[in-house]
PDB file of N, CA, C and O in Angstrom:
ATOM      1  N   MET A   1     -21.944  -5.021   5.742  1.00  0.00           N
ATOM      2  CA  MET A   1     -21.132  -3.937   4.783  1.00  0.00           C
ATOM      3  C   MET A   1     -19.742  -4.035   4.837  1.00  0.00           C
ATOM      4  O   MET A   1     -18.943  -3.638   5.685  1.00  0.00           O
ATOM      5  N   ALA A   2     -19.495  -5.009   3.126  1.00  0.00           N
ATOM      6  CA  ALA A   2     -18.315  -5.069   2.601  1.00  0.00           C
ATOM      7  C   ALA A   2     -16.825  -4.811   3.317  1.00  0.00           C
ATOM      8  O   ALA A   2     -17.369  -3.743   3.597  1.00  0.00           O
ATOM      9  N   PHE A   3     -15.864  -4.758   3.725  1.00  0.00           N
ATOM     10  CA  PHE A   3     -14.538  -4.332   3.654  1.00  0.00           C
ATOM     11  C   PHE A   3     -13.435  -3.583   1.692  1.00  0.00           C
ATOM     12  O   PHE A   3     -12.952  -4.166   0.721  1.00  0.00           O
ATOM     13  N   VAL A   4     -13.514  -2.684   1.949  1.00  0.00           N
ATOM     14  CA  VAL A   4     -12.871  -2.292   0.658  1.00  0.00           C
ATOM     15  C   VAL A   4     -10.924  -3.053   0.440  1.00  0.00           C
ATOM     16  O   VAL A   4      -9.807  -2.942   0.947  1.00  0.00           O
ATOM     17  N   ARG A   5     -11.358  -3.497  -0.222  1.00  0.00           N
ATOM     18  CA  ARG A   5     -10.460  -3.784  -0.974  1.00  0.00           C
ATOM     19  C   ARG A   5      -9.139  -2.734  -1.474  1.00  0.00           C
ATOM     20  O   ARG A   5      -8.981  -1.515  -1.422  1.00  0.00           O
ATOM     21  N   ILE A   6      -8.137  -4.100  -2.076  1.00  0.00           N
ATOM     22  CA  ILE A   6      -7.314  -3.033  -3.112  1.00  0.00           C
ATOM     23  C   ILE A   6      -7.668  -3.919  -4.629  1.00  0.00           C
ATOM     24  O   ILE A   6      -7.769  -5.023  -5.163  1.00  0.00           O
ATOM     25  N   GLN A   7      -7.732  -2.811  -4.755  1.00  0.00           N
ATOM     26  CA  GLN A   7      -8.272  -3.931  -6.049  1.00  0.00           C
ATOM     27  C   GLN A   7      -7.148  -3.899  -7.762  1.00  0.00           C
ATOM     28  O   GLN A   7      -7.046  -4.590  -8.776  1.00  0.00           O
ATOM     29  N   GLY A   8      -6.461  -2.525  -7.134  1.00  0.00           N
ATOM     30  CA  GLY A   8      -4.798  -2.567  -8.610  1.00  0.00           C
ATOM     31  C   GLY A   8      -4.198  -1.804  -8.005  1.00  0.00           C
ATOM     32  O   GLY A   8      -4.583  -1.049  -7.112  1.00  0.00           O
ATOM     33  N   VAL A   9      -2.625  -2.019  -8.701  1.00  0.00           N
ATOM     34  CA  VAL A   9      -2.101  -1.308  -7.580  1.00  0.00           C
ATOM     35  C   VAL A   9      -0.954  -0.908  -9.161  1.00  0.00           C
ATOM     36  O   VAL A   9      -0.741  -1.601 -10.156  1.00  0.00           O
ATOM     37  N   VAL A  10      -0.382   0.611  -8.747  1.00  0.00           N
ATOM     38  CA  VAL A  10       0.679   1.218 -10.242  1.00  0.00           C
ATOM     39  C   VAL A  10       1.718   1.611  -9.665  1.00  0.00           C
ATOM     40  O   VAL A  10       1.306   2.741  -9.402  1.00  0.00           O
ATOM     41  N   PRO A  11       2.604   1.594  -9.307  1.00  0.00           N
ATOM     42  CA  PRO A  11       3.664   2.405  -8.207  1.00  0.00           C
ATOM     43  C   PRO A  11       3.824   3.110  -9.315  1.00  0.00           C
ATOM     44  O   PRO A  11       3.687   2.955 -10.528  1.00  0.00           O
ATOM     45  N   LEU A  12       4.264   4.207  -8.307  1.00  0.00           N
ATOM     46  CA  LEU A  12       4.551   6.041  -8.631  1.00  0.00           C
ATOM     47  C   LEU A  12       5.646   5.598  -8.497  1.00  0.00           C
ATOM     48  O   LEU A  12       6.079   4.507  -8.124  1.00  0.00           O
ATOM     49  N   GLU A  13       6.440   7.247  -9.089  1.00  0.00           N
ATOM     50  CA  GLU A  13       8.266   7.620  -8.376  1.00  0.00           C
ATOM     51  C   GLU A  13       8.026   7.923  -6.447  1.00  0.00           C
ATOM     52  O   GLU A  13       7.236   8.444  -5.659  1.00  0.00           O
ATOM     53  N   GLY A  14       9.069   7.320  -6.477  1.00  0.00           N
ATOM     54  CA  GLY A  14       9.220   7.774  -4.817  1.00  0.00           C
ATOM     55  C   GLY A  14       8.689   6.114  -4.344  1.00  0.00           C
ATOM     56  O   GLY A  14       8.935   5.063  -4.936  1.00  0.00           O
ATOM     57  N   TYR A  15       8.146   6.256  -3.483  1.00  0.00           N
ATOM     58  CA  TYR A  15       7.084   5.255  -2.115  1.00  0.00           C
ATOM     59  C   TYR A  15       6.639   5.482  -2.834  1.00  0.00           C
ATOM     60  O   TYR A  15       7.513   6.023  -3.511  1.00  0.00           O
ATOM     61  N   CYS A  16       5.164   5.540  -3.747  1.00  0.00           N
ATOM     62  CA  CYS A  16       4.166   6.005  -4.250  1.00  0.00           C
ATOM     63  C   CYS A  16       3.249   4.885  -4.808  1.00  0.00           C
ATOM     64  O   CYS A  16       3.625   3.929  -5.485  1.00  0.00           O
ATOM     65  N   LEU A  17       2.420   5.067  -4.548  1.00  0.00           N
ATOM     66  CA  LEU A  17       1.179   3.624  -5.247  1.00  0.00           C
ATOM     67  C   LEU A  17       0.337   3.928  -5.413  1.00  0.00           C
ATOM     68  O   LEU A  17      -0.352   3.985  -4.394  1.00  0.00           O
ATOM     69  N   ARG A  18      -0.444   4.428  -6.882  1.00  0.00           N
ATOM     70  CA  ARG A  18      -1.405   4.225  -7.368  1.00  0.00           C
ATOM     71  C   ARG A  18      -2.588   3.264  -6.807  1.00  0.00           C
ATOM     72  O   ARG A  18      -2.591   2.149  -7.328  1.00  0.00           O
ATOM     73  N   LEU A  19      -3.451   3.471  -5.972  1.00  0.00           N
ATOM     74  CA  LEU A  19      -4.061   2.245  -5.984  1.00  0.00           C
ATOM     75  C   LEU A  19      -5.727   2.037  -6.027  1.00  0.00           C
ATOM     76  O   LEU A  19      -6.484   2.827  -5.461  1.00  0.00           O
ATOM     77  N   THR A  20      -6.028   1.277  -6.513  1.00  0.00           N
ATOM     78  CA  THR A  20      -7.637   0.938  -7.522  1.00  0.00           C
ATOM     79  C   THR A  20      -8.349   0.066  -6.204  1.00  0.00           C
ATOM     80  O   THR A  20      -7.750  -0.983  -5.967  1.00  0.00           O
ATOM     81  N   LEU A  21      -9.401   0.316  -5.417  1.00  0.00           N
ATOM     82  CA  LEU A  21      -9.652   0.199  -4.954  1.00  0.00           C
ATOM     83  C   LEU A  21     -11.480  -0.382  -4.941  1.00  0.00           C
ATOM     84  O   LEU A  21     -12.174  -0.039  -5.898  1.00  0.00           O
ATOM     85  N   THR A  22     -12.066  -1.177  -3.896  1.00  0.00           N
ATOM     86  CA  THR A  22     -13.437  -2.066  -4.504  1.00  0.00           C
ATOM     87  C   THR A  22     -14.222  -1.319  -4.590  1.00  0.00           C
ATOM     88  O   THR A  22     -15.224  -2.033  -4.570  1.00  0.00           O
ATOM     89  N   ASP A  23     -14.631  -0.115  -4.697  1.00  0.00           N
ATOM     90  CA  ASP A  23     -15.503   0.800  -3.935  1.00  0.00           C
ATOM     91  C   ASP A  23     -16.040   2.161  -5.715  1.00  0.00           C
ATOM     92  O   ASP A  23     -16.932   2.947  -6.032  1.00  0.00           O
ATOM     93  N   GLY A  24     -14.415   1.446  -6.425  1.00  0.00           N
ATOM     94  CA  GLY A  24     -14.388   2.821  -7.117  1.00  0.00           C
ATOM     95  C   GLY A  24     -13.566   3.165  -7.475  1.00  0.00           C
ATOM     96  O   GLY A  24     -13.087   2.850  -8.564  1.00  0.00           O
ATOM     97  N   SER A  25     -12.975   4.158  -6.462  1.00  0.00           N
ATOM     98  CA  SER A  25     -12.219   5.517  -6.248  1.00  0.00           C
ATOM     99  C   SER A  25     -11.072   4.567  -6.626  1.00  0.00           C
ATOM    100  O   SER A  25     -10.862   3.365  -6.788  1.00  0.00           O
ATOM    101  N   VAL A  26     -10.241   6.130  -6.700  1.00  0.00           N
ATOM    102  CA  VAL A  26      -8.656   5.726  -6.786  1.00  0.00           C
ATOM    103  C   VAL A  26      -8.127   6.621  -6.263  1.00  0.00           C
ATOM    104  O   VAL A  26      -8.548   7.778  -6.254  1.00  0.00           O
ATOM    105  N   VAL A  27      -6.804   6.091  -5.584  1.00  0.00           N
ATOM    106  CA  VAL A  27      -5.616   6.777  -5.171  1.00  0.00           C
ATOM    107  C   VAL A  27      -5.228   7.114  -4.571  1.00  0.00           C
ATOM    108  O   VAL A  27      -5.529   6.597  -3.495  1.00  0.00           O
ATOM    109  N   GLU A  28      -4.521   7.894  -4.505  1.00  0.00           N
ATOM    110  CA  GLU A  28      -2.431   8.299  -4.537  1.00  0.00           C
ATOM    111  C   GLU A  28      -1.925   7.743  -3.739  1.00  0.00           C
ATOM    112  O   GLU A  28      -3.027   7.492  -3.250  1.00  0.00           O
ATOM    113  N   ARG A  29      -1.099   7.150  -2.915  1.00  0.00           N
ATOM    114  CA  ARG A  29      -0.756   6.345  -1.572  1.00  0.00           C
ATOM    115  C   ARG A  29       0.355   6.864  -1.030  1.00  0.00           C
ATOM    116  O   ARG A  29      -0.437   6.949  -0.091  1.00  0.00           O
ATOM    117  N   ASP A  30       2.006   7.565  -0.431  1.00  0.00           N
ATOM    118  CA  ASP A  30       2.830   7.630  -0.142  1.00  0.00           C
ATOM    119  C   ASP A  30       2.411   6.413   0.734  1.00  0.00           C
ATOM    120  O   ASP A  30       1.339   5.900   1.057  1.00  0.00           O
ATOM    121  N   ILE A  31       3.426   6.230   0.921  1.00  0.00           N
ATOM    122  CA  ILE A  31       3.511   4.718   1.627  1.00  0.00           C
ATOM    123  C   ILE A  31       4.977   5.077   2.430  1.00  0.00           C
ATOM    124  O   ILE A  31       4.874   4.814   3.629  1.00  0.00           O
ATOM    125  N   ALA A  32       6.359   5.633   2.038  1.00  0.00           N
ATOM    126  CA  ALA A  32       6.755   5.194   2.657  1.00  0.00           C
ATOM    127  C   ALA A  32       7.231   5.238   4.441  1.00  0.00           C
ATOM    128  O   ALA A  32       8.300   4.727   4.774  1.00  0.00           O
ATOM    129  N   ALA A  33       6.218   5.964   5.588  1.00  0.00           N
ATOM    130  CA  ALA A  33       6.148   6.048   6.663  1.00  0.00           C
ATOM    131  C   ALA A  33       5.537   4.702   6.991  1.00  0.00           C
ATOM    132  O   ALA A  33       5.233   4.709   8.184  1.00  0.00           O
ATOM    133  N   LEU A  34       5.185   3.360   6.321  1.00  0.00           N
ATOM    134  CA  LEU A  34       4.421   2.263   6.019  1.00  0.00           C
ATOM    135  C   LEU A  34       5.268   0.711   6.078  1.00  0.00           C
ATOM    136  O   LEU A  34       5.058  -0.430   6.490  1.00  0.00           O
ATOM    137  N   MET A  35       6.573   1.652   5.238  1.00  0.00           N
ATOM    138  CA  MET A  35       7.936   0.632   5.213  1.00  0.00           C
ATOM    139  C   MET A  35       8.190   0.457   6.376  1.00  0.00           C
ATOM    140  O   MET A  35       8.595   1.502   6.884  1.00  0.00           O
ATOM    141  N   GLU A  36       8.141  -0.541   7.201  1.00  0.00           N
ATOM    142  CA  GLU A  36       8.634  -0.191   8.681  1.00  0.00           C
ATOM    143  C   GLU A  36       9.143  -2.259   8.787  1.00  0.00           C
ATOM    144  O   GLU A  36       8.404  -3.240   8.714  1.00  0.00           O
ATOM    145  N   GLY A  37      11.087  -2.139   9.027  1.00  0.00           N
ATOM    146  CA  GLY A  37      11.412  -3.533   9.141  1.00  0.00           C
ATOM    147  C   GLY A  37      11.747  -4.620   8.396  1.00  0.00           C
ATOM    148  O   GLY A  37      11.237  -4.975   7.334  1.00  0.00           O
ATOM    149  N   PRO A  38      12.268  -4.921   8.756  1.00  0.00           N
ATOM    150  CA  PRO A  38      13.649  -5.906   7.755  1.00  0.00           C
ATOM    151  C   PRO A  38      13.204  -6.560   6.379  1.00  0.00           C
ATOM    152  O   PRO A  38      13.926  -7.041   5.506  1.00  0.00           O
ATOM    153  N   VAL A  39      11.465  -6.421   6.430  1.00  0.00           N
ATOM    154  CA  VAL A  39      11.436  -7.097   4.637  1.00  0.00           C
ATOM    155  C   VAL A  39      11.390  -6.482   3.595  1.00  0.00           C
ATOM    156  O   VAL A  39      11.319  -6.867   2.428  1.00  0.00           O
ATOM    157  N   PHE A  40      11.449  -5.074   4.235  1.00  0.00           N
ATOM    158  CA  PHE A  40      11.059  -3.724   3.413  1.00  0.00           C
ATOM    159  C   PHE A  40      12.325  -3.427   2.788  1.00  0.00           C
ATOM    160  O   PHE A  40      12.510  -3.026   1.639  1.00  0.00           O
ATOM    161  N   GLU A  41      13.795  -3.853   4.341  1.00  0.00           N
ATOM    162  CA  GLU A  41      14.734  -3.355   4.134  1.00  0.00           C
ATOM    163  C   GLU A  41      15.491  -3.502   2.177  1.00  0.00           C
ATOM    164  O   GLU A  41      16.320  -2.684   1.780  1.00  0.00           O
ATOM    165  N   PRO A  42      14.954  -4.701   1.243  1.00  0.00           N
ATOM    166  CA  PRO A  42      15.110  -4.087   0.375  1.00  0.00           C
ATOM    167  C   PRO A  42      14.625  -3.701  -0.797  1.00  0.00           C
ATOM    168  O   PRO A  42      15.159  -3.511  -1.889  1.00  0.00           O
ATOM    169  N   ILE A  43      13.144  -3.579  -0.276  1.00  0.00           N
ATOM    170  CA  ILE A  43      11.956  -2.535  -1.434  1.00  0.00           C
ATOM    171  C   ILE A  43      12.788  -2.056  -1.073  1.00  0.00           C
ATOM    172  O   ILE A  43      13.805  -2.661  -1.411  1.00  0.00           O
ATOM    173  N   ARG A  44      13.062  -0.819  -0.248  1.00  0.00           N
ATOM    174  CA  ARG A  44      13.700   0.267   0.071  1.00  0.00           C
ATOM    175  C   ARG A  44      14.716   0.455  -0.985  1.00  0.00           C
ATOM    176  O   ARG A  44      14.574   1.452  -1.694  1.00  0.00           O
ATOM    177  N   ARG A  45      15.491  -0.154  -1.162  1.00  0.00           N
ATOM    178  CA  ARG A  45      16.729  -0.337  -2.039  1.00  0.00           C
ATOM    179  C   ARG A  45      16.822  -0.269  -2.826  1.00  0.00           C
ATOM    180  O   ARG A  45      17.676   0.524  -3.222  1.00  0.00           O
ATOM    181  N   ASP A  46      16.152  -0.917  -3.651  1.00  0.00           N
ATOM    182  CA  ASP A  46      15.699  -1.597  -4.865  1.00  0.00           C
ATOM    183  C   ASP A  46      14.606  -1.031  -5.835  1.00  0.00           C
ATOM    184  O   ASP A  46      13.688  -1.838  -5.983  1.00  0.00           O
ATOM    185  N   PRO A  47      14.457   0.099  -6.516  1.00  0.00           N
ATOM    186  CA  PRO A  47      13.212   0.974  -7.384  1.00  0.00           C
ATOM    187  C   PRO A  47      12.832  -0.184  -8.015  1.00  0.00           C
ATOM    188  O   PRO A  47      11.722   0.186  -8.398  1.00  0.00           O
ATOM    189  N   VAL A  48      12.932  -1.261  -8.386  1.00  0.00           N
ATOM    190  CA  VAL A  48      12.940  -2.230  -9.910  1.00  0.00           C
ATOM    191  C   VAL A  48      11.907  -3.141  -8.501  1.00  0.00           C
ATOM    192  O   VAL A  48      10.687  -3.112  -8.664  1.00  0.00           O
ATOM    193  N   LEU A  49      12.410  -3.828  -7.318  1.00  0.00           N
ATOM    194  CA  LEU A  49      12.094  -4.549  -6.454  1.00  0.00           C
ATOM    195  C   LEU A  49      10.338  -3.243  -6.137  1.00  0.00           C
ATOM    196  O   LEU A  49       9.168  -3.484  -6.433  1.00  0.00           O
ATOM    197  N   PHE A  50      10.685  -2.508  -5.746  1.00  0.00           N
ATOM    198  CA  PHE A  50       9.591  -2.107  -4.928  1.00  0.00           C
ATOM    199  C   PHE A  50       8.440  -2.167  -6.489  1.00  0.00           C
ATOM    200  O   PHE A  50       7.453  -2.874  -6.692  1.00  0.00           O
ATOM    201  N   ARG A  51       8.930  -1.382  -7.144  1.00  0.00           N
ATOM    202  CA  ARG A  51       7.581  -1.289  -8.989  1.00  0.00           C
ATOM    203  C   ARG A  51       7.284  -2.858  -8.965  1.00  0.00           C
ATOM    204  O   ARG A  51       6.256  -3.020  -9.623  1.00  0.00           O
ATOM    205  N   ALA A  52       7.743  -4.060  -8.492  1.00  0.00           N
ATOM    206  CA  ALA A  52       7.001  -5.590  -8.930  1.00  0.00           C
ATOM    207  C   ALA A  52       6.077  -5.563  -7.640  1.00  0.00           C
ATOM    208  O   ALA A  52       5.875  -6.467  -6.830  1.00  0.00           O
ATOM    209  N   ALA A  53       5.636  -4.435  -7.674  1.00  0.00           N
ATOM    210  CA  ALA A  53       4.086  -3.925  -6.425  1.00  0.00           C
ATOM    211  C   ALA A  53       3.461  -4.614  -7.254  1.00  0.00           C
ATOM    212  O   ALA A  53       3.587  -4.589  -8.479  1.00  0.00           O
ATOM    213  N   ARG A  54       2.422  -5.569  -6.314  1.00  0.00           N
ATOM    214  CA  ARG A  54       1.088  -6.671  -7.364  1.00  0.00           C
ATOM    215  C   ARG A  54      -0.092  -6.629  -6.247  1.00  0.00           C
ATOM    216  O   ARG A  54       0.206  -6.644  -5.053  1.00  0.00           O
ATOM    217  N   VAL A  55      -1.735  -6.566  -6.776  1.00  0.00           N
ATOM    218  CA  VAL A  55      -2.384  -7.167  -5.678  1.00  0.00           C
ATOM    219  C   VAL A  55      -2.822  -8.360  -5.577  1.00  0.00           C
ATOM    220  O   VAL A  55      -3.075  -9.022  -6.583  1.00  0.00           O
ATOM    221  N   GLU A  56      -3.077  -9.106  -3.615  1.00  0.00           N
ATOM    222  CA  GLU A  56      -3.234 -10.221  -4.244  1.00  0.00           C
ATOM    223  C   GLU A  56      -3.716 -10.537  -2.717  1.00  0.00           C
ATOM    224  O   GLU A  56      -3.271  -9.883  -1.774  1.00  0.00           O
ATOM    225  N   ALA A  57      -4.574 -11.494  -2.564  1.00  0.00           N
ATOM    226  CA  ALA A  57      -6.311 -11.289  -1.643  1.00  0.00           C
ATOM    227  C   ALA A  57      -6.517  -9.840  -1.079  1.00  0.00           C
ATOM    228  O   ALA A  57      -6.804  -9.468   0.059  1.00  0.00           O
ATOM    229  N   GLY A  58      -6.251  -9.054  -2.379  1.00  0.00           N
ATOM    230  CA  GLY A  58      -7.470  -7.149  -2.742  1.00  0.00           C
ATOM    231  C   GLY A  58      -6.412  -6.678  -1.026  1.00  0.00           C
ATOM    232  O   GLY A  58      -7.026  -5.858  -0.343  1.00  0.00           O
ATOM    233  N   THR A  59      -5.241  -7.059  -0.510  1.00  0.00           N
ATOM    234  CA  THR A  59      -4.494  -6.153  -0.783  1.00  0.00           C
ATOM    235  C   THR A  59      -2.414  -5.880  -1.095  1.00  0.00           C
ATOM    236  O   THR A  59      -1.989  -6.968  -1.485  1.00  0.00           O
ATOM    237  N   VAL A  60      -1.628  -5.180  -1.043  1.00  0.00           N
ATOM    238  CA  VAL A  60      -0.582  -4.406  -2.408  1.00  0.00           C
ATOM    239  C   VAL A  60       0.516  -5.404  -1.626  1.00  0.00           C
ATOM    240  O   VAL A  60       0.566  -5.372  -0.396  1.00  0.00           O
ATOM    241  N   VAL A  61       1.217  -6.114  -2.241  1.00  0.00           N
ATOM    242  CA  VAL A  61       2.146  -7.611  -1.833  1.00  0.00           C
ATOM    243  C   VAL A  61       3.695  -7.486  -2.773  1.00  0.00           C
ATOM    244  O   VAL A  61       3.656  -7.591  -3.998  1.00  0.00           O
ATOM    245  N   TRP A  62       4.664  -7.316  -2.232  1.00  0.00           N
ATOM    246  CA  TRP A  62       5.524  -7.500  -3.050  1.00  0.00           C
ATOM    247  C   TRP A  62       6.372  -9.257  -3.489  1.00  0.00           C
ATOM    248  O   TRP A  62       5.830 -10.110  -2.786  1.00  0.00           O
ATOM    249  N   PRO A  63       7.047  -9.644  -4.054  1.00  0.00           N
ATOM    250  CA  PRO A  63       7.735 -11.528  -4.145  1.00  0.00           C
ATOM    251  C   PRO A  63       8.392 -11.236  -2.770  1.00  0.00           C
ATOM    252  O   PRO A  63       7.731 -12.081  -2.165  1.00  0.00           O
ATOM    253  N   ASN A  64       8.666 -11.048  -2.434  1.00  0.00           N
ATOM    254  CA  ASN A  64      10.207 -11.039  -1.188  1.00  0.00           C
ATOM    255  C   ASN A  64       8.986 -10.884   0.401  1.00  0.00           C
ATOM    256  O   ASN A  64       9.150 -10.560   1.577  1.00  0.00           O
ATOM    257  N   GLY A  65       7.835 -11.313  -0.425  1.00  0.00           N
ATOM    258  CA  GLY A  65       6.684 -11.813   1.041  1.00  0.00           C
ATOM    259  C   GLY A  65       6.617 -10.620   1.427  1.00  0.00           C
ATOM    260  O   GLY A  65       5.430 -10.349   1.607  1.00  0.00           O
ATOM    261  N   ALA A  66       7.318  -9.699   1.665  1.00  0.00           N
ATOM    262  CA  ALA A  66       6.173  -8.326   1.824  1.00  0.00           C
ATOM    263  C   ALA A  66       4.746  -7.402   1.440  1.00  0.00           C
ATOM    264  O   ALA A  66       4.301  -7.115   0.329  1.00  0.00           O
ATOM    265  N   ASP A  67       4.278  -7.097   2.665  1.00  0.00           N
ATOM    266  CA  ASP A  67       2.536  -6.689   2.652  1.00  0.00           C
ATOM    267  C   ASP A  67       2.373  -5.928   2.819  1.00  0.00           C
ATOM    268  O   ASP A  67       3.340  -5.303   3.254  1.00  0.00           O
ATOM    269  N   LEU A  68       1.240  -5.255   2.700  1.00  0.00           N
ATOM    270  CA  LEU A  68       0.542  -4.392   3.825  1.00  0.00           C
ATOM    271  C   LEU A  68      -0.771  -4.141   4.323  1.00  0.00           C
ATOM    272  O   LEU A  68      -1.742  -4.282   3.579  1.00  0.00           O
ATOM    273  N   ASP A  69      -0.842  -3.929   5.024  1.00  0.00           N
ATOM    274  CA  ASP A  69      -2.188  -4.660   5.825  1.00  0.00           C
ATOM    275  C   ASP A  69      -3.375  -3.815   4.579  1.00  0.00           C
ATOM    276  O   ASP A  69      -2.870  -2.791   4.119  1.00  0.00           O
ATOM    277  N   PRO A  70      -4.601  -4.085   4.108  1.00  0.00           N
ATOM    278  CA  PRO A  70      -5.560  -2.966   2.985  1.00  0.00           C
ATOM    279  C   PRO A  70      -6.204  -1.831   3.895  1.00  0.00           C
ATOM    280  O   PRO A  70      -6.209  -0.669   3.490  1.00  0.00           O
ATOM    281  N   ASP A  71      -6.820  -2.221   5.295  1.00  0.00           N
ATOM    282  CA  ASP A  71      -7.050  -1.356   6.377  1.00  0.00           C
ATOM    283  C   ASP A  71      -6.541  -0.544   6.140  1.00  0.00           C
ATOM    284  O   ASP A  71      -7.032   0.384   5.498  1.00  0.00           O
ATOM    285  N   MET A  72      -5.696  -0.568   6.444  1.00  0.00           N
ATOM    286  CA  MET A  72      -4.515   0.789   7.068  1.00  0.00           C
ATOM    287  C   MET A  72      -4.277   1.323   6.064  1.00  0.00           C
ATOM    288  O   MET A  72      -4.406   2.533   6.250  1.00  0.00           O
ATOM    289  N   LEU A  73      -3.784   0.956   4.338  1.00  0.00           N
ATOM    290  CA  LEU A  73      -3.674   1.572   3.406  1.00  0.00           C
ATOM    291  C   LEU A  73      -5.086   2.702   2.402  1.00  0.00           C
ATOM    292  O   LEU A  73      -5.187   3.512   1.480  1.00  0.00           O
ATOM    293  N   TYR A  74      -5.999   1.875   3.573  1.00  0.00           N
ATOM    294  CA  TYR A  74      -7.304   2.807   3.209  1.00  0.00           C
ATOM    295  C   TYR A  74      -7.511   3.668   3.842  1.00  0.00           C
ATOM    296  O   TYR A  74      -8.290   4.556   3.497  1.00  0.00           O
ATOM    297  N   GLU A  75      -6.609   3.659   5.426  1.00  0.00           N
ATOM    298  CA  GLU A  75      -8.236   5.458   5.546  1.00  0.00           C
ATOM    299  C   GLU A  75      -6.989   5.856   5.444  1.00  0.00           C
ATOM    300  O   GLU A  75      -6.913   7.068   5.244  1.00  0.00           O
ATOM    301  N   ALA A  76      -5.364   4.972   5.539  1.00  0.00           N
ATOM    302  CA  ALA A  76      -4.507   6.628   5.387  1.00  0.00           C
ATOM    303  C   ALA A  76      -4.738   7.168   4.039  1.00  0.00           C
ATOM    304  O   ALA A  76      -4.211   8.212   3.655  1.00  0.00           O
ATOM    305  N   ALA A  77      -5.327   6.635   3.505  1.00  0.00           N
ATOM    306  CA  ALA A  77      -5.389   7.270   1.852  1.00  0.00           C
ATOM    307  C   ALA A  77      -6.470   8.400   1.665  1.00  0.00           C
ATOM    308  O   ALA A  77      -6.445   9.486   1.086  1.00  0.00           O
ATOM    309  N   HIS A  78      -7.648   7.565   2.546  1.00  0.00           N
ATOM    310  CA  HIS A  78      -8.844   8.594   2.983  1.00  0.00           C
ATOM    311  C   HIS A  78      -8.838   9.585   4.306  1.00  0.00           C
ATOM    312  O   HIS A  78      -9.754   9.782   5.104  1.00  0.00           O
ATOM    313  N   GLY A  79      -7.621  10.097   4.280  1.00  0.00           N
ATOM    314  CA  GLY A  79      -7.665  10.841   5.690  1.00  0.00           C
ATOM    315  C   GLY A  79      -7.972  10.732   6.658  1.00  0.00           C
ATOM    316  O   GLY A  79      -8.124  11.726   7.369  1.00  0.00           O
ATOM    317  N   VAL A  80      -8.386   8.451   7.485  1.00  0.00           N
ATOM    318  CA  VAL A  80      -8.662   8.649   8.769  1.00  0.00           C
ATOM    319  C   VAL A  80      -7.886   8.213  10.013  1.00  0.00           C
ATOM    320  O   VAL A  80      -7.031   7.352   9.808  1.00  0.00           O
ATOM    321  N   VAL A  81      -8.047   8.703  11.402  1.00  0.00           N
ATOM    322  CA  VAL A  81      -7.304   8.430  11.143  1.00  0.00           C
ATOM    323  C   VAL A  81      -7.340   6.978  12.258  1.00  0.00           C
ATOM    324  O   VAL A  81      -8.443   6.457  12.424  1.00  0.00           O
ATOM    325  N   GLY A  82      -6.313   6.472  12.870  1.00  0.00           N
ATOM    326  CA  GLY A  82      -6.445   5.254  14.530  1.00  0.00           C
ATOM    327  C   GLY A  82      -5.962   5.407  15.050  1.00  0.00           C
ATOM    328  O   GLY A  82      -5.114   6.276  15.251  1.00  0.00           O
ATOM    329  N   ALA A  83      -6.463   4.238  15.712  1.00  0.00           N
ATOM    330  CA  ALA A  83      -5.830   5.209  17.293  1.00  0.00           C
ATOM    331  C   ALA A  83      -4.958   5.455  18.175  1.00  0.00           C
ATOM    332  O   ALA A  83      -4.846   5.894  19.319  1.00  0.00           O
ATOM    333  N   ALA A  84      -4.328   5.022  17.270  1.00  0.00           N
ATOM    334  CA  ALA A  84      -2.847   5.723  17.933  1.00  0.00           C
ATOM    335  C   ALA A  84      -3.235   6.759  17.906  1.00  0.00           C
ATOM    336  O   ALA A  84      -3.373   7.337  18.985  1.00  0.00           O
ATOM    337  N   GLY A  85      -3.694   7.676  16.249  1.00  0.00           N
ATOM    338  CA  GLY A  85      -3.343   9.302  16.167  1.00  0.00           C
ATOM    339  C   GLY A  85      -2.942   8.924  15.347  1.00  0.00           C
ATOM    340  O   GLY A  85      -3.749   9.484  14.605  1.00  0.00           O
ATOM    341  N   THR A  86      -2.196   8.282  14.536  1.00  0.00           N
ATOM    342  CA  THR A  86      -1.619   8.467  12.909  1.00  0.00           C
ATOM    343  C   THR A  86      -2.448   8.666  12.489  1.00  0.00           C
ATOM    344  O   THR A  86      -3.519   8.836  13.071  1.00  0.00           O
ATOM    345  N   ARG A  87      -2.164   8.739  10.846  1.00  0.00           N
ATOM    346  CA  ARG A  87      -2.650   8.756   9.986  1.00  0.00           C
ATOM    347  C   ARG A  87      -1.860   7.657   9.096  1.00  0.00           C
ATOM    348  O   ARG A  87      -2.217   7.425   7.941  1.00  0.00           O
TER     349      ARG A  87
END
């Protein structure tokens, strides 16, 4: 079984992304809760940097080196509850 990865990204208002997945689905995801840690601080402060999101190696990345786990994006976008009980 192949893992679903991110194929395309379009930054939207706020901290939302429209994600095109390798299974053909398109989902919108508010990633504010996923942007934790110092690497995300510049992205949270600068909307231009947030909009510089792109896809690399199947996940969303930014020019400052920040990235998000594609499995976390997929599970959150599809309402799958993680092991810790969070979405």
